[in-house]
C-alpha positions as CSV (number, residue, x, y, z in Angstrom):
1,M,-10.2,17.6,7.3
2,G,-8.5,14.4,8.4
3,L,-9.9,10.9,7.7
4,T,-10.5,10.3,11.5
5,S,-12.1,13.7,12.1
6,N,-15.5,13.7,13.7
7,Y,-16.5,16.5,11.4
8,V,-16.0,14.3,8.4
9,L,-18.1,11.6,10.0
10,A,-20.8,14.1,10.9
11,L,-20.8,15.4,7.3
12,A,-21.2,11.9,5.8
13,V,-24.0,11.1,8.2
14,T,-25.8,14.4,7.4
15,A,-25.4,13.7,3.7
16,A,-26.9,10.2,4.1
17,V,-29.9,11.6,6.1
18,V,-30.5,14.4,3.6
19,L,-30.3,12.1,0.6
20,F,-32.7,9.6,2.2
21,I,-35.3,12.3,2.9
22,A,-34.8,13.7,-0.6
23,T,-35.3,10.2,-2.1
24,V,-38.6,9.7,-0.2
25,W,-39.8,13.3,-1.0
26,L,-38.9,13.2,-4.7
27,W,-39.9,9.6,-5.5
28,P,-43.5,10.3,-6.6
29,R,-42.2,12.9,-9.1
30,L,-39.6,10.4,-10.4
31,A,-42.1,7.6,-10.8
32,R,-43.1,9.0,-14.2
33,A,-42.1,7.3,-17.4
34,G,-39.1,8.7,-19.3
35,W,-35.3,8.3,-19.3
36,R,-34.8,11.4,-17.2
37,T,-36.9,10.2,-14.3
38,V,-35.3,6.7,-14.5
39,F,-31.9,8.3,-14.4
40,G,-33.0,10.5,-11.5
41,R,-34.1,7.4,-9.5
42,I,-30.8,5.6,-10.2
43,A,-28.8,8.7,-9.3
44,L,-30.6,9.2,-6.0
45,L,-30.4,5.6,-5.0
46,L,-26.7,5.4,-5.8
47,A,-26.0,8.6,-4.0
48,T,-27.9,7.5,-0.9
49,Q,-26.2,4.1,-0.8
50,L,-22.8,5.7,-1.2
51,A,-23.4,8.2,1.6
52,L,-24.6,5.3,3.9
53,F,-21.6,3.1,3.1
54,A,-19.3,6.1,3.7
55,S,-20.9,6.8,7.1
56,V,-20.6,3.2,8.2
57,G,-17.0,2.9,6.9
58,L,-16.0,6.2,8.6
59,A,-17.6,5.1,11.9
60,A,-15.9,1.8,11.8
61,N,-12.5,3.4,11.0
62,N,-12.9,5.9,13.8
63,S,-13.6,3.0,16.2
64,F,-10.8,0.7,15.0
65,L,-8.4,3.1,13.2
66,F,-7.6,0.8,10.3
67,Y,-6.3,3.9,8.4
68,G,-4.9,7.1,10.0
69,S,-5.1,9.4,7.0
70,W,-6.5,9.8,3.5
71,A,-3.1,9.0,2.1
72,D,-3.0,5.8,4.1
73,L,-6.5,4.9,2.9
74,F,-5.7,5.4,-0.8
75,G,-2.4,3.7,-0.6
76,Q,-0.4,6.8,-1.3
77,E,2.1,6.0,1.5
78,Q,4.3,3.7,-0.6
79,G,7.7,5.0,0.2
80,M,10.2,2.7,1.8
81,G,11.9,3.6,5.1
82,E,14.2,6.5,4.8
83,V,17.9,5.8,5.5
84,V,19.5,8.8,7.2
85,T,23.2,9.2,7.8
86,H,23.9,10.8,11.1
87,A,26.9,12.8,12.1
88,A,28.5,12.1,15.5
89,G,26.6,13.6,18.3
90,S,23.4,14.2,16.2
91,R,20.1,13.9,18.0
92,E,18.4,10.5,17.8
93,V,15.0,11.6,19.0
94,K,13.4,14.7,17.6
95,V,10.3,16.1,19.3
96,V,7.9,17.4,16.6
97,G,4.7,17.9,18.7
98,R,3.2,17.8,22.2
99,Q,-0.3,17.2,23.4
100,A,-2.1,17.0,26.8
101,L,-3.9,14.0,28.1
102,D,-7.7,14.3,28.3
103,V,-7.9,14.1,32.1
104,P,-8.8,16.7,34.7
105,G,-6.0,19.2,34.9
106,G,-4.4,17.6,31.9
107,G,-3.2,20.9,30.5
108,S,-0.5,20.9,33.1
109,P,2.2,18.2,32.4
110,A,2.8,17.9,36.2
111,V,-0.9,16.9,36.6
112,G,-1.8,15.0,33.5
113,G,1.6,14.1,32.0
114,Q,2.3,14.7,28.3
115,I,2.3,12.9,25.0
116,Q,5.2,13.9,22.7
117,K,5.1,13.1,19.0
118,V,8.7,12.2,18.0
119,V,10.8,10.9,15.2
120,I,13.3,8.2,16.3
121,A,16.5,7.9,14.2
122,G,18.4,4.6,14.5
123,Q,22.1,5.2,14.6
124,E,23.0,1.6,13.8
125,T,20.3,0.7,11.2
126,G,19.7,4.1,9.6
127,I,15.9,3.5,10.1
128,T,13.8,6.5,11.1
129,S,10.3,6.0,12.5
130,P,7.6,8.3,13.9
131,A,6.4,7.5,17.4
132,Y,4.6,8.8,20.5
133,V,6.2,9.0,23.9
134,Y,3.9,9.2,26.9
135,L,5.6,10.9,29.9
136,P,3.7,10.4,33.2
137,P,2.9,13.4,35.5
138,E,5.7,12.4,37.9
139,Y,8.3,13.0,35.1
140,F,7.5,16.7,35.4
141,Q,7.1,17.0,39.2
142,H,9.9,18.6,41.2
143,R,10.3,15.7,43.7
144,Y,11.1,13.4,40.8
145,A,13.4,15.8,39.0
146,K,16.4,13.5,39.2
147,A,14.6,10.2,39.1
148,T,14.8,7.8,36.3
149,F,11.7,5.8,35.0
150,P,11.1,2.4,33.6
151,A,9.9,2.4,30.0
152,A,8.0,0.0,27.7
153,V,7.9,-0.1,24.0
154,V,4.3,-0.5,22.7
155,L,3.6,-1.7,19.2
156,T,0.3,-1.9,17.2
157,G,-0.6,-4.8,14.9
158,Y,0.0,-4.7,11.1
159,P,-0.7,-2.4,9.3
160,G,-1.9,-0.2,12.1
161,T,-1.0,3.3,13.0
162,A,0.6,4.7,16.1
163,E,-2.6,6.7,16.7
164,N,-4.3,3.4,17.4
165,L,-2.5,3.2,20.6
166,L,-3.7,6.6,21.7
167,K,-7.3,6.7,20.4
168,G,-8.4,3.1,20.1
169,L,-6.4,1.3,22.8
170,H,-6.0,4.3,25.2
171,Y,-2.5,3.3,26.5
172,P,-1.6,6.7,28.0
173,K,-4.9,7.3,29.7
174,T,-5.0,3.8,31.0
175,A,-1.5,4.1,32.4
176,Y,-2.5,7.4,34.0
177,E,-5.6,5.9,35.6
178,Q,-3.7,2.8,36.8
179,V,-1.0,4.9,38.5
180,K,-3.6,7.2,40.0
181,S,-5.5,4.3,41.5
182,G,-2.2,2.9,43.0
183,R,-2.2,-0.3,40.9
184,M,1.0,0.5,39.0
185,R,4.1,2.7,39.2
186,P,4.8,5.5,36.8
187,M,6.2,4.3,33.5
188,I,7.2,5.9,30.2
189,L,5.5,4.4,27.1
190,V,7.2,4.6,23.6
191,M,4.3,3.9,21.1
192,L,4.7,3.1,17.4
193,R,3.8,0.6,14.8
194,P,6.0,-2.3,13.8
195,T,6.0,-1.2,10.1
196,V,9.1,0.9,10.0
197,A,9.5,0.3,6.2
198,P,5.9,0.9,5.0
199,P,4.0,-0.7,3.3
200,R,6.1,-3.8,3.9
201,D,5.4,-6.0,7.0
202,T,8.9,-6.9,8.1
203,E,7.7,-8.9,11.1
204,C,10.5,-7.3,13.2
205,V,13.1,-9.3,11.3
206,D,16.5,-8.2,10.1
207,V,15.8,-8.8,6.4
208,P,18.9,-9.7,4.4
209,N,19.8,-6.7,2.3
210,G,16.7,-5.0,3.6
211,P,15.4,-3.2,6.7
212,Q,17.1,-4.3,9.9
213,T,13.9,-4.1,11.9
214,E,14.9,-6.3,14.8
215,T,18.1,-4.4,15.4
216,F,16.2,-1.1,15.3
217,F,13.8,-2.2,18.0
218,A,16.3,-4.1,20.1
219,E,19.2,-1.7,19.9
220,D,18.5,1.7,18.3
221,L,15.2,2.5,19.9
222,P,16.1,1.9,23.6
223,T,19.5,3.6,23.1
224,A,17.9,6.7,21.5
225,I,15.2,6.9,24.2
226,S,17.6,6.5,27.1
227,A,19.8,9.2,25.6
228,T,16.8,11.6,25.4
229,Y,14.7,10.9,28.4
230,R,15.4,9.8,32.0
231,V,15.2,6.1,31.4
232,G,17.8,3.6,32.5
233,T,19.9,1.5,30.1
234,Q,19.7,-1.9,31.9
235,A,17.3,-4.7,30.9
236,R,15.4,-4.3,34.1
237,N,14.5,-0.8,33.0
238,W,12.8,-1.9,29.8
239,G,9.7,-3.8,28.7
240,F,8.1,-4.6,25.4
241,M,4.4,-5.1,24.6
242,G,2.0,-5.1,21.7
243,N,-1.1,-6.7,20.1
244,S,-1.2,-9.1,17.2
245,T,1.9,-8.5,15.1
246,G,3.2,-6.1,17.8
247,G,2.7,-8.9,20.4
248,Y,4.7,-11.3,18.3
249,C,7.5,-8.7,18.0
250,A,7.4,-8.0,21.7
251,L,7.8,-11.7,22.7
252,K,10.4,-12.4,20.1
253,I,12.6,-9.5,20.8
254,A,12.6,-10.0,24.6
255,L,13.2,-13.7,24.0
256,H,16.3,-13.1,21.8
257,H,17.5,-9.9,23.6
258,P,17.1,-10.5,27.4
259,D,20.1,-8.2,27.8
260,R,17.9,-5.4,26.6
261,F,14.4,-6.2,27.8
262,A,13.4,-7.8,31.1
263,A,9.7,-8.4,30.2
264,A,7.4,-8.7,27.3
265,A,3.6,-8.9,26.9
266,G,1.9,-10.2,23.8
267,F,-1.8,-9.5,23.5
268,S,-3.4,-11.9,20.9
269,A,0.2,-12.6,19.7
270,Y,1.1,-15.3,17.2
271,Y,4.3,-17.2,17.5
272,K,6.1,-17.3,14.1
273,A,6.7,-14.8,11.4
274,A,4.0,-14.5,8.8
275,D,4.9,-15.3,5.2
276,D,2.6,-13.7,2.7
277,V,2.3,-11.0,0.1
278,T,2.7,-8.2,2.7
279,T,6.0,-9.6,4.0
280,G,7.8,-10.7,0.9
281,D,10.8,-12.9,1.3
282,L,12.0,-12.2,4.8
283,F,14.8,-14.8,5.1
284,H,16.2,-15.3,1.6
285,G,16.7,-19.0,2.1
286,D,18.3,-18.7,5.5
287,E,16.6,-21.6,7.3
288,A,18.4,-20.8,10.6
289,A,16.9,-17.3,10.6
290,R,13.4,-18.7,9.8
291,K,13.6,-21.2,12.7
292,R,14.8,-18.4,15.0
293,A,11.7,-16.4,14.1
294,D,9.5,-19.3,15.4
295,L,9.1,-18.6,19.1
296,L,8.1,-22.2,19.9
297,W,11.2,-23.5,18.2
298,S,13.4,-21.0,20.0
299,L,12.0,-22.0,23.4
300,D,13.1,-25.5,22.6
301,H,16.6,-24.6,21.3
302,V,17.7,-21.4,22.9
303,P,19.1,-21.6,26.4
304,P,16.5,-20.0,28.8
305,R,17.4,-16.6,30.2
306,K,15.9,-14.4,32.9
307,V,13.0,-12.7,31.2
308,S,9.2,-12.5,32.1
309,F,6.5,-13.1,29.5
310,L,2.8,-12.3,29.6
311,V,0.6,-13.9,26.9
312,T,-3.1,-13.6,26.2
313,T,-5.8,-15.5,24.4
314,S,-9.5,-16.5,24.7
315,R,-11.2,-19.8,24.7
316,H,-13.6,-18.7,22.1
317,G,-12.9,-16.1,19.4
318,E,-9.1,-16.3,19.1
319,D,-7.2,-18.7,16.9
320,N,-4.0,-18.5,18.9
321,L,-5.3,-20.5,21.9
322,K,-3.4,-23.7,21.1
323,P,0.0,-22.1,20.3
324,T,-0.4,-19.9,23.4
325,M,-0.8,-22.9,25.6
326,A,2.2,-24.5,23.9
327,F,4.3,-21.3,24.6
328,I,3.3,-21.4,28.2
329,R,4.4,-25.1,28.5
330,K,7.7,-24.5,26.9
331,V,8.9,-21.6,29.0
332,R,11.6,-22.8,31.4
333,P,13.3,-21.2,34.4
334,P,14.8,-18.8,35.0
335,A,12.3,-17.4,32.5
336,Q,8.8,-16.9,33.8
337,V,5.4,-16.8,32.1
338,A,2.0,-15.4,33.1
339,S,-1.2,-15.4,31.0
340,I,-4.7,-13.9,30.6
341,V,-7.2,-16.3,29.1
342,L,-10.6,-14.8,28.5
343,P,-13.7,-16.9,28.2
344,S,-14.5,-15.3,24.9
345,G,-13.1,-12.4,22.8
346,G,-12.1,-11.9,19.2
347,H,-9.0,-10.4,17.6
348,N,-10.1,-6.8,18.1
349,F,-9.8,-3.6,20.1
350,N,-12.6,-4.6,22.5
351,T,-10.7,-7.7,23.6
352,W,-7.4,-5.8,23.9
353,N,-9.0,-3.1,26.0
354,R,-9.9,-5.8,28.5
355,E,-6.3,-7.0,28.6
356,I,-4.3,-3.8,28.5
357,P,-5.1,-2.5,32.0
358,P,-3.9,-5.7,33.9
359,G,-1.2,-6.0,31.3
360,L,0.2,-2.6,32.2
361,V,0.0,-3.3,35.9
362,W,1.9,-6.6,35.3
363,M,4.5,-4.9,33.2
364,S,5.2,-2.2,35.8
365,R,5.8,-4.9,38.4
366,Q,8.5,-6.5,36.2
367,L,10.5,-3.4,35.7
368,S,12.7,-1.2,37.9
369,S,13.6,2.5,37.7
370,D,17.1,2.1,39.0
C-alpha cells in the first residue's frame, strides 16, 4: 500500500486507538512490581506514542503531500537524472497512464477531460522527467477536433511531487470548474516538479557541467508537448506558473524567454536562486549567471519584453512581501504585472488554493489558442 493511501492512514489510526484502549485496560495489571511489568508499561507507552505520531504524520502528509512514496520518505530516490540518447524521430512524450477526473460524468474524456501520466524526454538536454498532462473535455469533443489549445507549465515547490498538483492543489479540477462556470477558456496543463535531477534542487538553472534545467523547461518541454498534443508553438500559446520554487522558476523562465512564454504566475515566489546544501554550487564562480538568476537584478538590466506577470503574497504570513512589491515596481512596459495580495496567509497549500483559481483565470486571458 502506498504512503498516501487512505488505507495506510486508517490502519495507523486504528492501531493507535487499539493500543490506547489496551493501555488503559492493562494498566492495573502492569502496576505490579517486577521487571516484566515495568517493561510491559514501557512497551505499551512507546507503541501507543509511535502509533499516534504515525497517524498524525500520515494525516499531515496526505494533506500536504511532502512525500509521494515510501522510497521518497526514506530517501531511496537518490539517482541523478537519466541522460537518454534519442534517435531521430523518436517520441519525446511517452504516455504511461491515464486517469479520469473526479467530476460528474468524468469517466468520459469528452465530459470530464483526462489526466495523462507521461514521461517527457528532452531532445536538447537529454533530461527525462515524469509529468502529468491535463487535457480538458473540449480536447476530446468533435467540434474541437482540429482546434489547438493554449498550454501552461505548472511546477510544484521543492522538493514536492507532481502529485501535489493533482491531490493537494487540485489544478485539473479547478481548471475544469473555472471553464464550466465560464470564467476561463479551456487550457492544457503540463504538471511536474522542478526537480528534474533528484534529489538536487537545481533552481531551474543551467548548471555548468550539470543538469541544463532552464533549457529543459524553456526549450525541450514546450517543443515536446507541441509535437505530441494540439498546442501551438508561439509564445502567445504558452504560460508558466508555480508555487514557491516553482513560482520562482516560472517568473525567471518567462522573463528570460519571452519568445517561448507570454505569461508567468508565481504563487509565493521568491526572486533569486537559493544557495544551500540542497542546491550545491549552481554557478561555479560565474558571477554573470548568478546575477541573471536574480529577478530583481534582471528587471533592472535586461531590456523589457512583452510578457505578463502575476505575483502573489500576503501582508501577514509570507516573507516575500517586500521583494514582491519591489518586483512590481521594477516591471516596465511593454511587460505588464498584476498581483494578488492577501490580508494573511502562510507559505502553504491553503494559501495557494485561494490564489490558484483566479490565477488560472488570469493565465487563460493572457494566452491564445491560435
